[in-house]
TIDREN-941896 format. One record per residue (C-alpha): residue number from 1; residue in three letters; x, y negated, z negated. Coordinates in Angstrom, 1 decimal, padded with zeros to 4 digits. Example, Ala and Ser with C-alpha at 12.3 -4.5 7.8 and 13.67 -1.06 7.14 Angstrom:
<sites>
{1; ala; {012.3; 004.5; -007.8}};
{2; ser; {013.7; 001.1; -007.1}};
</sites>
This chain:
<sites>
{1; met; {-006.4; -010.8; 011.7}};
{2; arg; {-007.4; -007.2; 012.1}};
{3; lys; {-005.7; -004.4; 014.0}};
{4; gly; {-006.7; -005.7; 017.4}};
{5; gly; {-004.5; -008.7; 016.9}};
{6; val; {-001.3; -006.9; 016.1}};
{7; leu; {000.4; -007.3; 019.4}};
{8; ala; {-000.4; -011.0; 019.6}};
{9; ala; {000.9; -011.5; 016.1}};
{10; leu; {004.1; -009.5; 016.8}};
{11; ala; {004.7; -011.5; 019.9}};
{12; gly; {004.9; -014.7; 017.8}};
{13; leu; {006.9; -013.1; 015.0}};
{14; thr; {010.5; -014.1; 015.4}};
{15; leu; {012.5; -012.7; 012.6}};
{16; ser; {016.2; -013.5; 012.5}};
{17; ala; {016.4; -010.7; 009.9}};
{18; cys; {015.8; -008.1; 012.6}};
{19; ala; {018.7; -009.4; 014.6}};
{20; thr; {021.1; -009.1; 011.7}};
{21; ser; {019.9; -005.8; 010.1}};
{22; gly; {020.2; -003.3; 012.9}};
{23; ser; {017.4; -004.1; 015.3}};
{24; thr; {017.1; -001.7; 018.2}};
{25; gly; {016.0; -004.6; 020.5}};
{26; leu; {012.7; -003.0; 021.4}};
{27; glu; {009.9; -005.2; 022.5}};
{28; ala; {007.0; -005.9; 020.1}};
{29; arg; {004.7; -003.6; 022.0}};
{30; asp; {007.0; -000.6; 021.5}};
{31; arg; {007.2; -001.3; 017.7}};
{32; ala; {003.5; -001.5; 017.6}};
{33; thr; {003.3; 002.3; 018.4}};
{34; val; {004.4; 002.8; 014.8}};
{35; asn; {000.9; 001.6; 013.7}};
{36; ser; {002.2; 000.5; 010.3}};
{37; val; {000.2; -002.7; 009.8}};
{38; ile; {-003.5; -003.1; 009.1}};
{39; ala; {-003.6; -006.9; 009.2}};
{40; trp; {-001.1; -009.6; 010.1}};
{41; ser; {-001.4; -013.0; 008.4}};
{42; pro; {-001.5; -016.1; 010.5}};
{43; ala; {001.5; -017.3; 008.4}};
{44; ala; {003.7; -014.4; 009.7}};
{45; gly; {004.8; -016.3; 012.8}};
{46; ser; {006.2; -019.1; 010.7}};
{47; ala; {008.8; -016.8; 009.0}};
{48; thr; {012.3; -018.0; 009.6}};
{49; trp; {014.4; -016.0; 007.0}};
{50; asp; {018.0; -015.4; 007.9}};
{51; ala; {019.6; -012.3; 006.4}};
{52; gly; {023.1; -013.6; 007.0}};
{53; thr; {023.1; -016.7; 004.8}};
{54; ala; {025.5; -016.8; 001.9}};
{55; asp; {023.0; -018.2; -000.5}};
{56; arg; {020.7; -015.3; 000.1}};
{57; ser; {017.2; -015.9; -001.3}};
{58; ile; {013.7; -014.8; -000.4}};
{59; val; {012.7; -018.3; 000.8}};
{60; gly; {011.1; -017.8; 004.2}};
{61; met; {011.4; -014.0; 004.0}};
{62; pro; {008.5; -012.2; 005.7}};
{63; ile; {007.2; -009.5; 003.4}};
{64; leu; {004.4; -007.0; 004.1}};
{65; ile; {002.1; -006.0; 001.2}};
{66; lys; {000.7; -002.5; 000.9}};
{67; asp; {-003.1; -002.7; 001.5}};
{68; asn; {-004.0; -001.6; -002.0}};
{69; ile; {-002.6; -004.9; -003.4}};
{70; glu; {-004.7; -008.0; -003.3}};
{71; thr; {-003.7; -011.1; -001.4}};
{72; ala; {-005.9; -014.2; -001.4}};
{73; asp; {-005.9; -014.6; 002.4}};
{74; met; {-006.7; -011.0; 003.6}};
{75; pro; {-009.0; -008.2; 002.7}};
{76; thr; {-007.7; -005.4; 000.5}};
{77; thr; {-009.1; -002.0; 001.7}};
{78; ala; {-006.9; 000.8; 000.3}};
{79; gly; {-007.5; 002.1; 003.9}};
{80; ser; {-011.1; 002.9; 003.1}};
{81; leu; {-014.1; 001.8; 005.2}};
{82; ala; {-015.9; 001.3; 001.9}};
{83; leu; {-013.6; -001.6; 001.1}};
{84; val; {-013.2; -003.1; 004.6}};
{85; asn; {-014.9; -006.3; 003.5}};
{86; asn; {-013.2; -006.5; 000.1}};
{87; ala; {-011.9; -010.0; 000.0}};
{88; pro; {-011.9; -011.3; -003.6}};
{89; gly; {-009.8; -014.3; -002.6}};
{90; arg; {-007.2; -013.7; -005.3}};
{91; asp; {-003.5; -012.9; -005.3}};
{92; ala; {-002.1; -010.1; -007.4}};
{93; pro; {000.4; -011.6; -009.8}};
{94; leu; {003.3; -010.0; -008.0}};
{95; val; {002.1; -011.6; -004.7}};
{96; ala; {001.8; -015.0; -006.5}};
{97; arg; {005.3; -014.6; -007.7}};
{98; leu; {006.5; -013.9; -004.2}};
{99; arg; {004.7; -017.0; -002.8}};
{100; glu; {006.1; -019.2; -005.6}};
{101; ala; {009.6; -018.1; -004.7}};
{102; gly; {009.1; -019.0; -001.1}};
{103; ala; {008.4; -015.7; 000.6}};
{104; val; {006.0; -015.5; 003.5}};
{105; ile; {003.3; -012.9; 003.0}};
{106; ala; {003.3; -011.5; 006.6}};
{107; gly; {000.4; -009.1; 006.4}};
{108; lys; {-001.0; -005.9; 004.9}};
{109; ala; {000.7; -002.5; 005.5}};
{110; asn; {-001.2; 000.6; 006.4}};
{111; leu; {-001.1; 003.4; 003.8}};
{112; ser; {-002.3; 006.9; 002.9}};
{113; glu; {-005.9; 006.1; 002.1}};
{114; trp; {-006.6; 005.6; -001.6}};
{115; ala; {-002.8; 005.9; -002.1}};
{116; asn; {-003.1; 009.6; -001.2}};
{117; phe; {-005.4; 010.5; -004.0}};
{118; arg; {-008.6; 011.6; -002.3}};
{119; gly; {-008.2; 015.1; -000.9}};
{120; ala; {-006.0; 018.1; -001.4}};
{121; asp; {-005.2; 018.6; 002.3}};
{122; ser; {-004.5; 015.0; 003.2}};
{123; ile; {-002.4; 013.7; 006.1}};
{124; ser; {000.1; 011.2; 004.7}};
{125; gly; {000.1; 007.8; 006.4}};
{126; trp; {-003.5; 008.1; 007.6}};
{127; ser; {-006.3; 005.8; 006.6}};
{128; ala; {-009.8; 005.5; 008.0}};
{129; val; {-009.2; 001.7; 008.5}};
{130; gly; {-005.7; 001.8; 009.9}};
{131; gly; {-005.4; 005.2; 011.5}};
{132; gln; {-002.1; 007.2; 011.5}};
{133; thr; {001.2; 005.5; 010.7}};
{134; arg; {004.1; 007.0; 012.6}};
{135; asn; {007.7; 007.5; 011.7}};
{136; pro; {009.9; 005.2; 013.9}};
{137; his; {012.7; 007.7; 014.0}};
{138; ala; {010.4; 010.1; 015.8}};
{139; leu; {006.8; 009.2; 016.4}};
{140; asp; {005.6; 012.7; 016.1}};
{141; arg; {006.9; 012.9; 012.6}};
{142; asn; {005.2; 011.9; 009.4}};
{143; pro; {006.2; 008.8; 007.5}};
{144; cys; {005.3; 010.3; 004.1}};
{145; gly; {003.1; 008.4; 001.8}};
{146; ser; {001.4; 006.7; 000.3}};
{147; ser; {003.4; 003.5; 001.1}};
{148; ser; {003.9; 004.8; 004.6}};
{149; gly; {003.2; 001.5; 006.4}};
{150; ser; {005.5; -000.4; 004.1}};
{151; ala; {008.4; 001.9; 004.7}};
{152; ala; {007.8; 002.4; 008.5}};
{153; ser; {007.5; -001.4; 009.0}};
{154; val; {010.8; -002.0; 007.3}};
{155; ala; {012.6; 000.8; 009.2}};
{156; ala; {011.1; -000.4; 012.5}};
{157; gly; {012.5; -003.9; 011.9}};
{158; leu; {009.1; -005.6; 011.8}};
{159; val; {010.0; -007.2; 008.5}};
{160; pro; {013.0; -007.0; 006.3}};
{161; ala; {011.0; -006.1; 003.2}};
{162; ala; {007.7; -004.7; 002.0}};
{163; ile; {006.0; -004.0; -001.3}};
{164; gly; {004.8; -000.4; -001.9}};
{165; thr; {003.2; 001.3; -004.9}};
{166; glu; {004.0; 004.6; -006.5}};
{167; thr; {002.2; 007.0; -008.9}};
{168; asn; {004.4; 010.0; -008.0}};
{169; gly; {006.7; 009.6; -004.9}};
{170; ser; {004.7; 007.0; -003.0}};
{171; ile; {007.6; 004.6; -002.7}};
{172; val; {010.6; 006.9; -002.7}};
{173; cys; {009.2; 009.6; -000.3}};
{174; pro; {008.3; 007.2; 002.5}};
{175; ala; {011.5; 005.1; 002.0}};
{176; ala; {013.6; 008.3; 002.3}};
{177; ala; {011.6; 009.8; 005.2}};
{178; asn; {011.9; 006.5; 007.2}};
{179; gly; {015.6; 006.0; 006.3}};
{180; val; {015.4; 002.8; 004.1}};
{181; val; {015.8; 001.8; 000.5}};
{182; gly; {012.9; 002.2; -002.0}};
{183; phe; {012.8; 001.3; -005.7}};
{184; lys; {010.3; 002.4; -008.2}};
{185; pro; {010.8; 000.3; -011.3}};
{186; thr; {010.2; 001.2; -014.9}};
{187; val; {006.5; 001.3; -015.4}};
{188; gly; {005.6; -002.0; -017.1}};
{189; leu; {008.3; -004.1; -015.5}};
{190; val; {006.0; -005.3; -012.7}};
{191; ser; {002.3; -006.3; -013.1}};
{192; arg; {-000.4; -004.0; -011.8}};
{193; thr; {-003.2; -006.6; -012.0}};
{194; his; {-005.4; -006.7; -008.8}};
{195; ile; {-003.8; -003.5; -007.5}};
{196; ile; {-006.3; -000.7; -006.8}};
{197; pro; {-005.3; 001.9; -009.4}};
{198; ile; {-004.7; 005.6; -009.7}};
{199; ser; {-003.0; 005.9; -013.1}};
{200; ala; {-002.4; 003.3; -015.9}};
{201; ser; {000.3; 005.7; -017.1}};
{202; gln; {002.3; 006.0; -013.9}};
{203; asp; {001.4; 003.3; -011.4}};
{204; thr; {003.9; 000.6; -010.4}};
{205; ala; {004.6; -001.6; -007.5}};
{206; gly; {008.2; -001.9; -006.1}};
{207; pro; {010.2; -003.1; -003.1}};
{208; ile; {011.0; -001.3; 000.1}};
{209; thr; {013.9; -002.8; 002.1}};
{210; arg; {016.9; -002.0; 004.3}};
{211; thr; {019.4; -002.8; 001.6}};
{212; val; {019.7; -002.4; -002.1}};
{213; glu; {020.6; -006.0; -002.4}};
{214; asp; {017.3; -007.1; -000.9}};
{215; ala; {015.5; -004.7; -003.2}};
{216; ala; {017.3; -006.2; -006.2}};
{217; leu; {016.5; -009.7; -004.9}};
{218; ile; {012.8; -009.0; -004.7}};
{219; leu; {012.6; -007.2; -008.0}};
{220; ser; {014.1; -010.2; -009.7}};
{221; val; {011.1; -012.2; -008.4}};
{222; ile; {008.2; -009.8; -009.1}};
{223; ala; {009.3; -008.5; -012.5}};
{224; gly; {007.8; -010.1; -015.6}};
{225; thr; {005.1; -010.1; -018.2}};
{226; asp; {001.5; -010.4; -017.2}};
{227; pro; {-001.0; -011.0; -020.1}};
{228; ser; {-003.6; -009.1; -018.1}};
{229; asp; {-001.5; -006.0; -018.0}};
{230; pro; {-000.6; -004.8; -021.5}};
{231; ala; {002.0; -002.4; -020.1}};
{232; thr; {004.2; -005.4; -019.1}};
{233; ala; {004.4; -006.8; -022.7}};
{234; glu; {008.2; -006.2; -022.8}};
{235; ala; {008.9; -007.1; -019.2}};
{236; asp; {010.1; -010.7; -019.8}};
{237; ala; {012.5; -009.5; -022.4}};
{238; arg; {013.8; -006.7; -020.2}};
{239; arg; {014.0; -008.4; -016.8}};
{240; thr; {017.3; -009.8; -015.5}};
{241; asp; {018.8; -011.1; -012.3}};
{242; tyr; {019.0; -007.7; -010.6}};
{243; arg; {021.0; -009.0; -007.6}};
{244; ala; {023.6; -010.6; -009.8}};
{245; ala; {023.9; -007.3; -011.7}};
{246; leu; {025.0; -005.4; -008.5}};
{247; asp; {028.6; -004.3; -008.6}};
{248; ala; {030.2; -002.4; -005.7}};
{249; gly; {032.6; -000.8; -008.2}};
{250; ser; {030.0; 000.3; -010.7}};
{251; leu; {030.5; 004.0; -009.9}};
{252; ala; {034.1; 004.0; -010.9}};
{253; gly; {034.7; 006.1; -014.0}};
{254; val; {031.0; 006.7; -014.5}};
{255; arg; {029.6; 010.2; -015.3}};
{256; ile; {026.7; 011.1; -013.0}};
{257; gly; {024.5; 014.2; -013.4}};
{258; val; {024.0; 016.3; -010.2}};
{259; ala; {020.4; 017.6; -010.6}};
{260; arg; {020.8; 020.9; -008.8}};
{261; phe; {017.4; 022.0; -010.2}};
{262; ala; {015.8; 019.4; -008.0}};
{263; ala; {017.6; 020.6; -004.8}};
{264; gly; {017.9; 023.8; -002.9}};
{265; tyr; {014.7; 023.7; -000.9}};
{266; his; {016.1; 022.9; 002.5}};
{267; glu; {019.5; 023.9; 003.8}};
{268; gly; {020.0; 020.9; 006.1}};
{269; thr; {019.2; 018.4; 003.3}};
{270; asp; {021.5; 020.2; 000.9}};
{271; leu; {024.4; 019.8; 003.4}};
{272; val; {023.8; 016.1; 003.6}};
{273; phe; {023.5; 016.0; -000.2}};
{274; glu; {027.0; 017.5; -000.5}};
{275; ala; {028.4; 014.8; 001.8}};
{276; ala; {026.7; 012.2; -000.4}};
{277; leu; {028.3; 013.7; -003.5}};
{278; ala; {031.7; 013.4; -001.8}};
{279; glu; {030.9; 009.7; -001.2}};
{280; leu; {030.1; 009.3; -004.9}};
{281; arg; {033.4; 010.9; -005.9}};
{282; ala; {035.2; 008.7; -003.4}};
{283; ala; {033.6; 005.7; -005.1}};
{284; gly; {035.1; 006.9; -008.4}};
{285; ala; {032.2; 008.8; -010.0}};
{286; glu; {032.7; 011.8; -012.2}};
{287; leu; {030.1; 014.3; -011.2}};
{288; val; {028.6; 016.7; -013.8}};
{289; glu; {026.7; 019.8; -012.5}};
{290; ile; {023.3; 020.3; -014.1}};
{291; thr; {021.7; 023.5; -013.0}};
{292; glu; {018.7; 023.8; -015.3}};
{293; gly; {016.1; 021.1; -015.8}};
{294; pro; {012.7; 020.9; -017.5}};
{295; glu; {010.0; 023.4; -016.5}};
{296; met; {008.0; 021.5; -013.9}};
{297; gly; {004.8; 023.6; -014.1}};
{298; pro; {003.5; 022.3; -017.4}};
{299; ile; {004.5; 018.7; -016.4}};
{300; gly; {002.5; 019.0; -013.2}};
{301; gln; {-000.5; 020.4; -014.9}};
{302; ala; {-000.6; 017.8; -017.6}};
{303; gln; {000.0; 015.0; -015.0}};
{304; phe; {-002.9; 016.1; -012.8}};
{305; thr; {-005.3; 015.9; -015.8}};
{306; val; {-004.0; 012.4; -016.6}};
{307; leu; {-004.3; 011.2; -013.0}};
{308; leu; {-007.9; 012.5; -012.5}};
{309; thr; {-009.1; 010.9; -015.8}};
{310; glu; {-007.3; 007.6; -015.4}};
{311; phe; {-008.3; 007.3; -011.8}};
{312; lys; {-012.0; 007.3; -012.5}};
{313; ala; {-011.7; 004.9; -015.4}};
{314; gly; {-009.3; 002.5; -013.5}};
{315; leu; {-011.2; 002.6; -010.2}};
{316; asn; {-014.6; 002.0; -011.8}};
{317; ala; {-013.1; -001.0; -013.6}};
{318; tyr; {-011.5; -002.3; -010.4}};
{319; leu; {-014.8; -002.0; -008.4}};
{320; ala; {-016.7; -003.8; -011.1}};
{321; ser; {-014.3; -006.8; -010.5}};
{322; thr; {-015.2; -007.0; -006.8}};
{323; asp; {-018.0; -008.9; -005.1}};
{324; pro; {-021.0; -006.5; -004.8}};
{325; val; {-022.0; -008.1; -001.5}};
{326; gln; {-018.5; -007.3; -000.1}};
{327; val; {-018.3; -003.9; -001.8}};
{328; pro; {-021.7; -002.2; -002.2}};
{329; ser; {-020.0; 000.9; -003.6}};
{330; arg; {-019.7; 000.0; -007.3}};
{331; thr; {-018.5; 003.3; -008.8}};
{332; leu; {-016.4; 006.4; -007.9}};
{333; ala; {-019.7; 008.2; -007.6}};
{334; asp; {-020.9; 005.6; -005.0}};
{335; leu; {-017.6; 006.1; -003.0}};
{336; ile; {-018.2; 009.9; -002.9}};
{337; ala; {-021.6; 009.3; -001.5}};
{338; phe; {-020.3; 006.7; 000.9}};
{339; asn; {-017.7; 009.2; 002.2}};
{340; glu; {-020.3; 011.9; 002.7}};
{341; ala; {-022.4; 009.5; 004.7}};
{342; thr; {-019.5; 008.2; 006.8}};
{343; pro; {-018.2; 010.8; 009.4}};
{344; arg; {-014.9; 009.2; 010.1}};
{345; glu; {-013.9; 009.3; 006.4}};
{346; leu; {-014.1; 013.1; 006.0}};
{347; ala; {-013.4; 014.2; 009.6}};
{348; leu; {-009.8; 015.2; 008.9}};
{349; phe; {-009.7; 016.2; 005.2}};
{350; gly; {-012.0; 016.1; 002.1}};
{351; gln; {-012.4; 014.3; -001.2}};
{352; glu; {-011.7; 017.1; -003.7}};
{353; tyr; {-009.8; 014.8; -006.0}};
{354; phe; {-012.6; 012.2; -006.0}};
{355; val; {-015.0; 014.9; -007.0}};
{356; gln; {-012.8; 016.3; -009.7}};
{357; ala; {-012.1; 012.8; -011.1}};
{358; glu; {-015.8; 012.1; -011.3}};
{359; ala; {-016.2; 015.1; -013.5}};
{360; thr; {-013.7; 014.0; -016.1}};
{361; gly; {-014.7; 013.0; -019.6}};
{362; gly; {-013.1; 009.6; -020.0}};
{363; leu; {-010.2; 008.1; -021.8}};
{364; asp; {-011.4; 009.3; -025.2}};
{365; asp; {-011.5; 012.9; -024.1}};
{366; pro; {-009.1; 014.9; -026.4}};
{367; glu; {-008.0; 017.0; -023.4}};
{368; tyr; {-006.9; 013.9; -021.6}};
{369; ile; {-005.1; 012.4; -024.6}};
{370; glu; {-003.2; 015.7; -025.2}};
{371; ala; {-002.3; 015.9; -021.5}};
{372; arg; {-001.1; 012.3; -021.4}};
{373; asp; {001.1; 012.8; -024.5}};
{374; thr; {002.4; 016.1; -023.2}};
{375; ala; {003.3; 014.8; -019.8}};
{376; arg; {005.2; 011.8; -021.2}};
{377; arg; {007.1; 013.9; -023.7}};
{378; leu; {008.1; 016.6; -021.3}};
{379; ala; {009.2; 014.3; -018.6}};
{380; gly; {010.7; 011.5; -020.7}};
{381; pro; {012.2; 012.4; -024.2}};
{382; glu; {012.5; 016.1; -023.5}};
{383; gly; {013.2; 015.7; -019.8}};
{384; ile; {015.3; 012.8; -018.4}};
{385; asp; {016.4; 011.5; -021.8}};
{386; arg; {017.5; 015.0; -023.0}};
{387; leu; {019.5; 015.6; -019.8}};
{388; leu; {021.3; 012.3; -020.0}};
{389; ala; {022.2; 012.9; -023.6}};
{390; glu; {023.2; 016.6; -023.4}};
{391; his; {025.4; 016.1; -020.4}};
{392; asp; {026.7; 012.6; -021.4}};
{393; val; {025.7; 011.0; -018.0}};
{394; val; {024.2; 007.6; -017.2}};
{395; ala; {022.0; 008.7; -014.3}};
{396; leu; {020.9; 011.7; -012.3}};
{397; val; {021.2; 012.2; -008.5}};
{398; ala; {019.3; 014.6; -006.2}};
{399; pro; {017.9; 014.6; -002.7}};
{400; thr; {014.8; 012.5; -002.6}};
{401; gly; {013.1; 015.1; -000.3}};
{402; gly; {013.4; 017.0; 002.9}};
{403; pro; {013.3; 015.4; 006.4}};
{404; ala; {010.0; 014.3; 007.8}};
{405; trp; {007.6; 017.0; 009.0}};
{406; pro; {005.4; 016.8; 012.1}};
{407; thr; {002.2; 014.9; 011.5}};
{408; asp; {-000.5; 017.6; 011.7}};
{409; pro; {-004.2; 016.9; 011.6}};
{410; val; {-004.9; 020.6; 011.6}};
{411; leu; {-002.6; 022.0; 009.0}};
{412; ala; {-002.1; 018.8; 007.0}};
{413; asp; {001.1; 017.8; 005.1}};
{414; asn; {004.1; 020.1; 004.8}};
{415; phe; {006.3; 018.9; 002.0}};
{416; thr; {009.5; 020.9; 001.6}};
{417; gly; {010.5; 019.5; -001.8}};
{418; ser; {010.9; 016.4; -003.9}};
{419; ser; {012.7; 014.9; -006.9}};
{420; ser; {010.1; 012.2; -007.8}};
{421; thr; {008.1; 013.9; -010.5}};
{422; leu; {010.3; 013.5; -013.6}};
{423; ala; {010.8; 009.7; -013.2}};
{424; ala; {007.2; 009.2; -012.1}};
{425; val; {005.6; 010.9; -015.1}};
{426; ala; {008.1; 009.5; -017.6}};
{427; gly; {007.6; 006.0; -016.1}};
{428; tyr; {011.4; 005.6; -015.6}};
{429; pro; {013.3; 003.8; -012.7}};
{430; his; {013.9; 005.7; -009.5}};
{431; leu; {015.9; 004.5; -006.5}};
{432; thr; {016.3; 006.1; -003.1}};
{433; val; {019.1; 005.1; -000.7}};
{434; pro; {019.7; 006.5; 002.8}};
{435; met; {022.3; 009.3; 002.6}};
{436; gly; {022.3; 010.7; 006.1}};
{437; phe; {020.4; 012.6; 008.8}};
{438; val; {019.2; 016.1; 009.5}};
{439; arg; {019.1; 016.6; 013.2}};
{440; gly; {018.1; 013.0; 013.8}};
{441; leu; {015.8; 012.6; 010.8}};
{442; pro; {016.8; 010.6; 007.7}};
{443; val; {017.0; 011.9; 004.2}};
{444; gly; {017.6; 009.9; 001.0}};
{445; leu; {019.7; 010.1; -002.1}};
{446; ser; {017.7; 009.7; -005.4}};
{447; ile; {019.2; 008.0; -008.4}};
{448; phe; {017.1; 007.9; -011.6}};
{449; gly; {017.7; 007.3; -015.2}};
{450; ala; {016.5; 005.9; -018.5}};
{451; gln; {013.6; 003.6; -019.2}};
{452; trp; {014.4; 000.0; -018.6}};
{453; asp; {017.8; 000.9; -017.0}};
{454; asp; {016.6; -000.6; -013.7}};
{455; ala; {019.7; -002.9; -013.3}};
{456; arg; {022.2; -000.1; -013.7}};
{457; ile; {020.3; 002.3; -011.3}};
{458; leu; {020.2; -000.4; -008.7}};
{459; ser; {023.9; -001.2; -009.1}};
{460; leu; {024.9; 002.5; -008.8}};
{461; gly; {022.8; 002.7; -005.7}};
{462; tyr; {024.4; -000.4; -004.3}};
{463; ala; {027.9; 001.0; -004.9}};
{464; tyr; {026.9; 004.2; -003.2}};
{465; glu; {025.4; 002.3; -000.3}};
{466; gln; {028.6; 000.2; 000.2}};
{467; gln; {030.7; 003.4; 000.2}};
{468; ser; {028.5; 005.5; 002.5}};
{469; arg; {027.0; 003.0; 004.9}};
{470; ala; {024.4; 005.7; 005.9}};
{471; phe; {021.7; 003.4; 007.2}};
{472; arg; {020.9; 003.9; 010.9}};
{473; ala; {018.2; 002.0; 012.9}};
{474; pro; {015.5; 004.2; 014.3}};
{475; ala; {015.4; 005.4; 017.9}};
{476; phe; {011.6; 005.4; 018.3}};
{477; leu; {011.8; 008.8; 020.0}};
{478; asn; {008.4; 010.1; 021.1}};
{479; ser; {009.3; 013.5; 019.6}};
{480; ile; {012.3; 014.7; 017.6}};
{481; asn; {012.5; 017.3; 020.4}};
{482; asp; {014.0; 014.5; 022.5}};
{483; asn; {016.9; 014.0; 020.1}};
{484; glu; {020.2; 014.5; 022.0}};
{485; glu; {021.3; 017.2; 019.6}};
{486; ile; {018.1; 019.2; 020.0}};
{487; ala; {016.8; 018.7; 023.5}};
{488; pro; {019.5; 020.8; 025.3}};
{489; leu; {018.9; 023.7; 022.9}};
{490; leu; {015.2; 023.8; 023.8}};
{491; arg; {015.8; 024.2; 027.5}};
{492; pro; {016.7; 027.6; 029.1}};
{493; ala; {020.4; 028.4; 029.1}};
{494; ala; {020.4; 028.6; 032.9}};
{495; ser; {019.4; 024.9; 033.1}};
{496; gln; {022.4; 023.7; 031.2}};
</sites>
């Protein structure tokens, strides 16, 4: 079912989860204004999951899948018109695991086209296939990307959970901007097979949910070794029951590093962060101030070389696995030509990253190999690992990012700051949990730590969540200017 069928599908989608997790009670037609879903599955209407059951499982849970992850029953487009008929008829292993555990695959979530790796002046949450995803807290605000539809759908109460993907920030940024939980696992814990790639070094899928418990529940299902993805060779040995490992008292007596070097870019966010730190202390954590972190410039430069090179190699390999009748574009070069010949694709922003990636020298290029090794070393052993050891802390915390900016098709995205890069480049786990609001817009608390320490990161986030209770259902304002704190200040004083 394509976009035209969204309202009909929503009308038949009765989710008891929405009633028990903060639904605003809005009608389906109001929620559809978020424009977060590209396709609904006919199976969506049969979802009967109840969030309130004591024997909580994902049996019957409706889950949306980001539309760069293959499902056997729906096309997988990455938001591009070049892939609109791409229906290989296969489930990605993580989707197969969800189905085997009893989840209902409800549909495909909108996203930033090509997972936001096409043009330098992109608009997060926009794809040529799906249009613009909107932030349900204020529809004029951006949902961040690239897992925009996944996060906005969960925040809006359309589904209790969705799967996103991240290369650098694409799970945690939209989760924070939409006021929900997002977890980027250690790279190699979850299979990437049949997911349209950017980077073999950094890509991973992960859950976006309203609670840390649900994120842990889903991770327990999708984690595991996949013979087709060599990066997951250790996954079976490393995975555990992540929900069972959650402990509301896990912050007590634990040393947590406050990554001041990853904050300070937005005053309102910093004020909410200070309140979050007070909640961590109230839960028993010992906070350790860390003012200096790794130099981010060299990490960013090396990372970009890695992404460009691995994108071309990975995308060409993915395209070769598709049906040439369904996907006539067989290479990145073909996609560049397709975009140039398709006005809707390039009407709002360009494809500079595509062009730069096409010019790369391949996975044997010494420049790429040096950049890959440098990025990993600076972000991992000399980055997160060094900070944890030198300050004797088990994890680092920082604001995930600033509040959502206005969606702007003229001036493009306007990021204020982010703490995603270190964990993304190192391939280490990163959790964002709602920590509060800046004038009606949500911001998230990031918790990240060592490789394979996923269970502890989730447990620390769970303990913070139980202490803070910062989640708030969205108001679906047409504009943040309508917020009750802001609206009176925008009118003349004489009208008050």
